PDB file of N, CA, C and O in Angstrom:
ATOM      1  N   MET A   1     -81.822 141.790 -51.435  1.00  0.00           N
ATOM      2  CA  MET A   1     -82.031 140.553 -50.711  1.00  0.00           C
ATOM      3  C   MET A   1     -80.768 139.703 -50.860  1.00  0.00           C
ATOM      4  O   MET A   1     -80.334 139.405 -51.973  1.00  0.00           O
ATOM      5  N   GLY A   2     -80.190 139.321 -49.731  1.00  0.00           N
ATOM      6  CA  GLY A   2     -78.971 138.535 -49.736  1.00  0.00           C
ATOM      7  C   GLY A   2     -79.250 137.064 -50.021  1.00  0.00           C
ATOM      8  O   GLY A   2     -80.398 136.627 -50.102  1.00  0.00           O
ATOM      9  N   ARG A   3     -78.169 136.325 -50.167  1.00  0.00           N
ATOM     10  CA  ARG A   3     -78.286 134.906 -50.491  1.00  0.00           C
ATOM     11  C   ARG A   3     -78.934 134.118 -49.347  1.00  0.00           C
ATOM     12  O   ARG A   3     -79.729 133.210 -49.595  1.00  0.00           O
ATOM     13  N   ASN A   4     -78.603 134.455 -48.111  1.00  0.00           N
ATOM     14  CA  ASN A   4     -79.197 133.765 -46.958  1.00  0.00           C
ATOM     15  C   ASN A   4     -80.691 134.055 -46.844  1.00  0.00           C
ATOM     16  O   ASN A   4     -81.473 133.164 -46.514  1.00  0.00           O
ATOM     17  N   ASP A   5     -81.083 135.279 -47.111  1.00  0.00           N
ATOM     18  CA  ASP A   5     -82.507 135.624 -47.063  1.00  0.00           C
ATOM     19  C   ASP A   5     -83.279 134.874 -48.138  1.00  0.00           C
ATOM     20  O   ASP A   5     -84.392 134.405 -47.898  1.00  0.00           O
ATOM     21  N   LEU A   6     -82.687 134.762 -49.323  1.00  0.00           N
ATOM     22  CA  LEU A   6     -83.347 134.063 -50.418  1.00  0.00           C
ATOM     23  C   LEU A   6     -83.492 132.577 -50.112  1.00  0.00           C
ATOM     24  O   LEU A   6     -84.528 131.975 -50.393  1.00  0.00           O
ATOM     25  N   LEU A   7     -82.445 131.992 -49.534  1.00  0.00           N
ATOM     26  CA  LEU A   7     -82.473 130.575 -49.206  1.00  0.00           C
ATOM     27  C   LEU A   7     -83.509 130.277 -48.131  1.00  0.00           C
ATOM     28  O   LEU A   7     -84.215 129.274 -48.232  1.00  0.00           O
ATOM     29  N   SER A   8     -83.622 131.114 -47.108  1.00  0.00           N
ATOM     30  CA  SER A   8     -84.612 130.883 -46.056  1.00  0.00           C
ATOM     31  C   SER A   8     -86.032 131.088 -46.584  1.00  0.00           C
ATOM     32  O   SER A   8     -86.954 130.380 -46.178  1.00  0.00           O
ATOM     33  N   SER A   9     -86.210 132.054 -47.486  1.00  0.00           N
ATOM     34  CA  SER A   9     -87.528 132.251 -48.092  1.00  0.00           C
ATOM     35  C   SER A   9     -87.906 131.058 -48.957  1.00  0.00           C
ATOM     36  O   SER A   9     -89.065 130.642 -48.967  1.00  0.00           O
ATOM     37  N   LEU A  10     -86.937 130.504 -49.685  1.00  0.00           N
ATOM     38  CA  LEU A  10     -87.196 129.328 -50.510  1.00  0.00           C
ATOM     39  C   LEU A  10     -87.555 128.124 -49.646  1.00  0.00           C
ATOM     40  O   LEU A  10     -88.464 127.368 -49.988  1.00  0.00           O
ATOM     41  N   ASN A  11     -86.857 127.939 -48.537  1.00  0.00           N
ATOM     42  CA  ASN A  11     -87.162 126.834 -47.624  1.00  0.00           C
ATOM     43  C   ASN A  11     -88.569 126.970 -47.043  1.00  0.00           C
ATOM     44  O   ASN A  11     -89.326 126.000 -47.003  1.00  0.00           O
ATOM     45  N   LEU A  12     -88.909 128.161 -46.601  1.00  0.00           N
ATOM     46  CA  LEU A  12     -90.230 128.387 -46.025  1.00  0.00           C
ATOM     47  C   LEU A  12     -91.318 128.210 -47.078  1.00  0.00           C
ATOM     48  O   LEU A  12     -92.357 127.605 -46.810  1.00  0.00           O
ATOM     49  N   GLY A  13     -91.081 128.733 -48.267  1.00  0.00           N
ATOM     50  CA  GLY A  13     -92.061 128.582 -49.353  1.00  0.00           C
ATOM     51  C   GLY A  13     -92.265 127.127 -49.729  1.00  0.00           C
ATOM     52  O   GLY A  13     -93.397 126.705 -49.968  1.00  0.00           O
ATOM     53  N   THR A  14     -91.191 126.351 -49.787  1.00  0.00           N
ATOM     54  CA  THR A  14     -91.294 124.924 -50.101  1.00  0.00           C
ATOM     55  C   THR A  14     -92.079 124.191 -49.026  1.00  0.00           C
ATOM     56  O   THR A  14     -92.897 123.325 -49.336  1.00  0.00           O
ATOM     57  N   LEU A  15     -91.839 124.527 -47.777  1.00  0.00           N
ATOM     58  CA  LEU A  15     -92.566 123.903 -46.673  1.00  0.00           C
ATOM     59  C   LEU A  15     -94.054 124.210 -46.754  1.00  0.00           C
ATOM     60  O   LEU A  15     -94.878 123.311 -46.591  1.00  0.00           O
ATOM     61  N   VAL A  16     -94.409 125.463 -47.001  1.00  0.00           N
ATOM     62  CA  VAL A  16     -95.818 125.860 -47.080  1.00  0.00           C
ATOM     63  C   VAL A  16     -96.504 125.176 -48.259  1.00  0.00           C
ATOM     64  O   VAL A  16     -97.615 124.667 -48.117  1.00  0.00           O
ATOM     65  N   VAL A  17     -95.855 125.158 -49.416  1.00  0.00           N
ATOM     66  CA  VAL A  17     -96.442 124.508 -50.598  1.00  0.00           C
ATOM     67  C   VAL A  17     -96.607 123.013 -50.347  1.00  0.00           C
ATOM     68  O   VAL A  17     -97.621 122.433 -50.735  1.00  0.00           O
ATOM     69  N   GLY A  18     -95.631 122.384 -49.706  1.00  0.00           N
ATOM     70  CA  GLY A  18     -95.726 120.954 -49.391  1.00  0.00           C
ATOM     71  C   GLY A  18     -96.881 120.643 -48.459  1.00  0.00           C
ATOM     72  O   GLY A  18     -97.599 119.664 -48.665  1.00  0.00           O
ATOM     73  N   VAL A  19     -97.069 121.466 -47.434  1.00  0.00           N
ATOM     74  CA  VAL A  19     -98.171 121.250 -46.489  1.00  0.00           C
ATOM     75  C   VAL A  19     -99.515 121.446 -47.181  1.00  0.00           C
ATOM     76  O   VAL A  19    -100.451 120.688 -46.928  1.00  0.00           O
ATOM     77  N   VAL A  20     -99.626 122.441 -48.044  1.00  0.00           N
ATOM     78  CA  VAL A  20    -100.878 122.673 -48.778  1.00  0.00           C
ATOM     79  C   VAL A  20    -101.188 121.488 -49.683  1.00  0.00           C
ATOM     80  O   VAL A  20    -102.341 121.065 -49.772  1.00  0.00           O
ATOM     81  N   ILE A  21    -100.176 120.949 -50.356  1.00  0.00           N
ATOM     82  CA  ILE A  21    -100.391 119.787 -51.230  1.00  0.00           C
ATOM     83  C   ILE A  21    -100.815 118.573 -50.406  1.00  0.00           C
ATOM     84  O   ILE A  21    -101.702 117.829 -50.826  1.00  0.00           O
ATOM     85  N   LEU A  22    -100.201 118.358 -49.246  1.00  0.00           N
ATOM     86  CA  LEU A  22    -100.588 117.235 -48.387  1.00  0.00           C
ATOM     87  C   LEU A  22    -102.022 117.365 -47.886  1.00  0.00           C
ATOM     88  O   LEU A  22    -102.758 116.378 -47.852  1.00  0.00           O
ATOM     89  N   ILE A  23    -102.419 118.554 -47.502  1.00  0.00           N
ATOM     90  CA  ILE A  23    -103.792 118.766 -47.029  1.00  0.00           C
ATOM     91  C   ILE A  23    -104.780 118.530 -48.166  1.00  0.00           C
ATOM     92  O   ILE A  23    -105.823 117.911 -47.959  1.00  0.00           O
ATOM     93  N   ALA A  24    -104.463 119.017 -49.365  1.00  0.00           N
ATOM     94  CA  ALA A  24    -105.343 118.809 -50.519  1.00  0.00           C
ATOM     95  C   ALA A  24    -105.451 117.324 -50.855  1.00  0.00           C
ATOM     96  O   ALA A  24    -106.537 116.846 -51.180  1.00  0.00           O
ATOM     97  N   ALA A  25    -104.343 116.591 -50.782  1.00  0.00           N
ATOM     98  CA  ALA A  25    -104.371 115.151 -51.068  1.00  0.00           C
ATOM     99  C   ALA A  25    -105.193 114.401 -50.023  1.00  0.00           C
ATOM    100  O   ALA A  25    -105.926 113.473 -50.364  1.00  0.00           O
ATOM    101  N   LEU A  26    -105.079 114.791 -48.764  1.00  0.00           N
ATOM    102  CA  LEU A  26    -105.864 114.156 -47.709  1.00  0.00           C
ATOM    103  C   LEU A  26    -107.356 114.415 -47.898  1.00  0.00           C
ATOM    104  O   LEU A  26    -108.169 113.502 -47.753  1.00  0.00           O
ATOM    105  N   LEU A  27    -107.715 115.646 -48.217  1.00  0.00           N
ATOM    106  CA  LEU A  27    -109.130 115.961 -48.453  1.00  0.00           C
ATOM    107  C   LEU A  27    -109.671 115.205 -49.654  1.00  0.00           C
ATOM    108  O   LEU A  27    -110.806 114.732 -49.616  1.00  0.00           O
ATOM    109  N   TYR A  28    -108.891 115.079 -50.715  1.00  0.00           N
ATOM    110  CA  TYR A  28    -109.307 114.327 -51.898  1.00  0.00           C
ATOM    111  C   TYR A  28    -109.480 112.850 -51.552  1.00  0.00           C
ATOM    112  O   TYR A  28    -110.425 112.210 -52.014  1.00  0.00           O
ATOM    113  N   PHE A  29    -108.575 112.309 -50.745  1.00  0.00           N
ATOM    114  CA  PHE A  29    -108.646 110.914 -50.325  1.00  0.00           C
ATOM    115  C   PHE A  29    -109.879 110.650 -49.470  1.00  0.00           C
ATOM    116  O   PHE A  29    -110.537 109.622 -49.629  1.00  0.00           O
ATOM    117  N   MET A  30    -110.196 111.575 -48.563  1.00  0.00           N
ATOM    118  CA  MET A  30    -111.320 111.371 -47.649  1.00  0.00           C
ATOM    119  C   MET A  30    -112.674 111.598 -48.312  1.00  0.00           C
ATOM    120  O   MET A  30    -113.700 111.277 -47.713  1.00  0.00           O
ATOM    121  N   ARG A  31    -112.708 112.139 -49.521  1.00  0.00           N
ATOM    122  CA  ARG A  31    -113.986 112.333 -50.212  1.00  0.00           C
ATOM    123  C   ARG A  31    -114.616 110.998 -50.591  1.00  0.00           C
ATOM    124  O   ARG A  31    -115.841 110.882 -50.623  1.00  0.00           O
ATOM    125  N   LYS A  32    -113.792 109.987 -50.880  1.00  0.00           N
ATOM    126  CA  LYS A  32    -114.326 108.676 -51.235  1.00  0.00           C
ATOM    127  C   LYS A  32    -114.904 108.006 -49.999  1.00  0.00           C
ATOM    128  O   LYS A  32    -114.251 107.934 -48.959  1.00  0.00           O
ATOM    129  N   ARG A  33    -116.115 107.523 -50.117  1.00  0.00           N
ATOM    130  CA  ARG A  33    -116.774 106.895 -48.981  1.00  0.00           C
ATOM    131  C   ARG A  33    -116.047 105.621 -48.546  1.00  0.00           C
ATOM    132  O   ARG A  33    -116.021 105.307 -47.356  1.00  0.00           O
ATOM    133  N   SER A  34    -115.462 104.892 -49.481  1.00  0.00           N
ATOM    134  CA  SER A  34    -114.795 103.641 -49.130  1.00  0.00           C
ATOM    135  C   SER A  34    -113.536 103.869 -48.307  1.00  0.00           C
ATOM    136  O   SER A  34    -113.039 102.926 -47.692  1.00  0.00           O
ATOM    137  N   ASN A  35    -113.008 105.076 -48.273  1.00  0.00           N
ATOM    138  CA  ASN A  35    -111.808 105.370 -47.499  1.00  0.00           C
ATOM    139  C   ASN A  35    -112.124 105.863 -46.092  1.00  0.00           C
ATOM    140  O   ASN A  35    -111.208 106.091 -45.301  1.00  0.00           O
ATOM    141  N   ARG A  36    -113.376 106.027 -45.773  1.00  0.00           N
ATOM    142  CA  ARG A  36    -113.753 106.466 -44.434  1.00  0.00           C
ATOM    143  C   ARG A  36    -113.893 105.263 -43.512  1.00  0.00           C
ATOM    144  O   ARG A  36    -113.936 104.122 -43.971  1.00  0.00           O
ATOM    145  N   HIS A  37    -113.963 105.518 -42.233  1.00  0.00           N
ATOM    146  CA  HIS A  37    -114.152 104.457 -41.258  1.00  0.00           C
ATOM    147  C   HIS A  37    -115.536 103.855 -41.418  1.00  0.00           C
ATOM    148  O   HIS A  37    -116.506 104.571 -41.662  1.00  0.00           O
ATOM    149  N   SER A  38    -115.627 102.541 -41.282  1.00  0.00           N
ATOM    150  CA  SER A  38    -116.897 101.863 -41.533  1.00  0.00           C
ATOM    151  C   SER A  38    -117.983 102.221 -40.520  1.00  0.00           C
ATOM    152  O   SER A  38    -119.169 102.127 -40.838  1.00  0.00           O
ATOM    153  N   MET A  39    -117.608 102.626 -39.318  1.00  0.00           N
ATOM    154  CA  MET A  39    -118.596 102.974 -38.300  1.00  0.00           C
ATOM    155  C   MET A  39    -118.827 104.477 -38.205  1.00  0.00           C
ATOM    156  O   MET A  39    -119.474 104.946 -37.269  1.00  0.00           O
ATOM    157  N   ASP A  40    -118.308 105.231 -39.159  1.00  0.00           N
ATOM    158  CA  ASP A  40    -118.447 106.680 -39.128  1.00  0.00           C
ATOM    159  C   ASP A  40    -119.919 107.068 -39.248  1.00  0.00           C
ATOM    160  O   ASP A  40    -120.570 106.731 -40.237  1.00  0.00           O
ATOM    161  N   GLY A  41    -120.440 107.765 -38.261  1.00  0.00           N
ATOM    162  CA  GLY A  41    -121.826 108.222 -38.282  1.00  0.00           C
ATOM    163  C   GLY A  41    -122.812 107.203 -37.742  1.00  0.00           C
ATOM    164  O   GLY A  41    -124.012 107.472 -37.713  1.00  0.00           O
ATOM    165  N   ARG A  42    -122.337 106.038 -37.312  1.00  0.00           N
ATOM    166  CA  ARG A  42    -123.235 105.020 -36.767  1.00  0.00           C
ATOM    167  C   ARG A  42    -122.872 104.753 -35.321  1.00  0.00           C
ATOM    168  O   ARG A  42    -121.708 104.841 -34.930  1.00  0.00           O
ATOM    169  N   GLN A  43    -123.872 104.432 -34.542  1.00  0.00           N
ATOM    170  CA  GLN A  43    -123.632 104.164 -33.132  1.00  0.00           C
ATOM    171  C   GLN A  43    -123.339 102.681 -32.943  1.00  0.00           C
ATOM    172  O   GLN A  43    -124.002 101.824 -33.526  1.00  0.00           O
ATOM    173  N   GLU A  44    -122.338 102.395 -32.122  1.00  0.00           N
ATOM    174  CA  GLU A  44    -121.952 101.012 -31.863  1.00  0.00           C
ATOM    175  C   GLU A  44    -122.977 100.357 -30.948  1.00  0.00           C
ATOM    176  O   GLU A  44    -123.475 100.973 -30.006  1.00  0.00           O
ATOM    177  N   ARG A  45    -123.281  99.096 -31.244  1.00  0.00           N
ATOM    178  CA  ARG A  45    -124.265  98.369 -30.446  1.00  0.00           C
ATOM    179  C   ARG A  45    -123.542  97.568 -29.372  1.00  0.00           C
ATOM    180  O   ARG A  45    -122.577  96.864 -29.672  1.00  0.00           O
ATOM    181  N   ASN A  46    -123.987  97.663 -28.141  1.00  0.00           N
ATOM    182  CA  ASN A  46    -123.429  96.890 -27.039  1.00  0.00           C
ATOM    183  C   ASN A  46    -124.206  95.583 -26.949  1.00  0.00           C
ATOM    184  O   ASN A  46    -125.270  95.520 -26.333  1.00  0.00           O
ATOM    185  N   VAL A  47    -123.661  94.541 -27.572  1.00  0.00           N
ATOM    186  CA  VAL A  47    -124.371  93.258 -27.654  1.00  0.00           C
ATOM    187  C   VAL A  47    -124.509  92.628 -26.275  1.00  0.00           C
ATOM    188  O   VAL A  47    -125.543  92.030 -25.975  1.00  0.00           O
ATOM    189  N   GLY A  48    -123.489  92.750 -25.432  1.00  0.00           N
ATOM    190  CA  GLY A  48    -123.554  92.164 -24.093  1.00  0.00           C
ATOM    191  C   GLY A  48    -124.700  92.742 -23.276  1.00  0.00           C
ATOM    192  O   GLY A  48    -125.421  92.006 -22.602  1.00  0.00           O
ATOM    193  N   ALA A  49    -124.871  94.061 -23.333  1.00  0.00           N
ATOM    194  CA  ALA A  49    -125.965  94.702 -22.596  1.00  0.00           C
ATOM    195  C   ALA A  49    -127.317  94.306 -23.185  1.00  0.00           C
ATOM    196  O   ALA A  49    -128.296  94.145 -22.456  1.00  0.00           O
ATOM    197  N   ASP A  50    -127.365  94.149 -24.512  1.00  0.00           N
ATOM    198  CA  ASP A  50    -128.620  93.728 -25.144  1.00  0.00           C
ATOM    199  C   ASP A  50    -128.993  92.303 -24.741  1.00  0.00           C
ATOM    200  O   ASP A  50    -130.167  92.014 -24.506  1.00  0.00           O
ATOM    201  N   LEU A  51    -127.996  91.403 -24.657  1.00  0.00           N
ATOM    202  CA  LEU A  51    -128.277  90.025 -24.231  1.00  0.00           C
ATOM    203  C   LEU A  51    -128.749  89.987 -22.782  1.00  0.00           C
ATOM    204  O   LEU A  51    -129.651  89.223 -22.438  1.00  0.00           O
ATOM    205  N   ASP A  52    -128.134  90.816 -21.929  1.00  0.00           N
ATOM    206  CA  ASP A  52    -128.566  90.877 -20.530  1.00  0.00           C
ATOM    207  C   ASP A  52    -129.990  91.415 -20.418  1.00  0.00           C
ATOM    208  O   ASP A  52    -130.723  91.050 -19.499  1.00  0.00           O
ATOM    209  N   ALA A  53    -130.380  92.281 -21.349  1.00  0.00           N
ATOM    210  CA  ALA A  53    -131.728  92.849 -21.322  1.00  0.00           C
ATOM    211  C   ALA A  53    -132.751  91.917 -21.958  1.00  0.00           C
ATOM    212  O   ALA A  53    -133.943  92.222 -21.964  1.00  0.00           O
ATOM    213  N   GLY A  54    -132.300  90.781 -22.495  1.00  0.00           N
ATOM    214  CA  GLY A  54    -133.227  89.819 -23.073  1.00  0.00           C
ATOM    215  C   GLY A  54    -133.445  89.973 -24.562  1.00  0.00           C
ATOM    216  O   GLY A  54    -134.314  89.304 -25.123  1.00  0.00           O
ATOM    217  N   LYS A  55    -132.687  90.830 -25.220  1.00  0.00           N
ATOM    218  CA  LYS A  55    -132.818  90.976 -26.670  1.00  0.00           C
ATOM    219  C   LYS A  55    -132.095  89.833 -27.362  1.00  0.00           C
ATOM    220  O   LYS A  55    -131.185  89.219 -26.805  1.00  0.00           O
ATOM    221  N   LYS A  56    -132.521  89.560 -28.590  1.00  0.00           N
ATOM    222  CA  LYS A  56    -131.947  88.461 -29.360  1.00  0.00           C
ATOM    223  C   LYS A  56    -130.541  88.825 -29.865  1.00  0.00           C
ATOM    224  O   LYS A  56    -130.268  89.981 -30.188  1.00  0.00           O
ATOM    225  N   ALA A  57    -129.662  87.824 -29.926  1.00  0.00           N
ATOM    226  CA  ALA A  57    -128.309  88.023 -30.411  1.00  0.00           C
ATOM    227  C   ALA A  57    -128.325  88.269 -31.922  1.00  0.00           C
ATOM    228  O   ALA A  57    -129.207  87.761 -32.615  1.00  0.00           O
ATOM    229  N   PRO A  58    -127.371  89.035 -32.441  1.00  0.00           N
ATOM    230  CA  PRO A  58    -127.338  89.274 -33.884  1.00  0.00           C
ATOM    231  C   PRO A  58    -126.955  88.014 -34.653  1.00  0.00           C
ATOM    232  O   PRO A  58    -126.182  87.187 -34.170  1.00  0.00           O
ATOM    233  N   ASP A  59    -127.502  87.882 -35.843  1.00  0.00           N
ATOM    234  CA  ASP A  59    -127.227  86.740 -36.712  1.00  0.00           C
ATOM    235  C   ASP A  59    -126.055  87.090 -37.609  1.00  0.00           C
ATOM    236  O   ASP A  59    -126.192  87.898 -38.527  1.00  0.00           O
ATOM    237  N   HIS A  60    -124.897  86.484 -37.348  1.00  0.00           N
ATOM    238  CA  HIS A  60    -123.701  86.801 -38.118  1.00  0.00           C
ATOM    239  C   HIS A  60    -123.523  85.896 -39.328  1.00  0.00           C
ATOM    240  O   HIS A  60    -122.560  86.068 -40.076  1.00  0.00           O
ATOM    241  N   SER A  61    -124.415  84.940 -39.544  1.00  0.00           N
ATOM    242  CA  SER A  61    -124.247  84.007 -40.653  1.00  0.00           C
ATOM    243  C   SER A  61    -124.650  84.594 -41.989  1.00  0.00           C
ATOM    244  O   SER A  61    -124.212  84.098 -43.028  1.00  0.00           O
ATOM    245  N   ARG A  62    -125.475  85.641 -41.998  1.00  0.00           N
ATOM    246  CA  ARG A  62    -125.888  86.241 -43.265  1.00  0.00           C
ATOM    247  C   ARG A  62    -125.074  87.486 -43.555  1.00  0.00           C
ATOM    248  O   ARG A  62    -124.598  88.160 -42.642  1.00  0.00           O
ATOM    249  N   ARG A  63    -124.921  87.783 -44.827  1.00  0.00           N
ATOM    250  CA  ARG A  63    -124.171  88.987 -45.220  1.00  0.00           C
ATOM    251  C   ARG A  63    -125.128  90.138 -45.427  1.00  0.00           C
ATOM    252  O   ARG A  63    -126.266  89.946 -45.856  1.00  0.00           O
ATOM    253  N   SER A  64    -124.647  91.376 -45.111  1.00  0.00           N
ATOM    254  CA  SER A  64    -125.511  92.538 -45.307  1.00  0.00           C
ATOM    255  C   SER A  64    -125.291  93.164 -46.643  1.00  0.00           C
ATOM    256  O   SER A  64    -125.939  94.157 -46.973  1.00  0.00           O
TER     257      SER A  64
END
């Protein structure tokens, strides 16, 4: 194996290891619920359509 072959193999190996580490870090980060999107898995409510249909407006003064 020549010097150029070794250098290209090292570059490719470093790239693959770096991508694997990044994917593992992203998966570890996304495991925490607080790091996910707040509306993930919930359907958005169309307040304008609800008001037009005669439903009561949401009360934003209280905390959930």
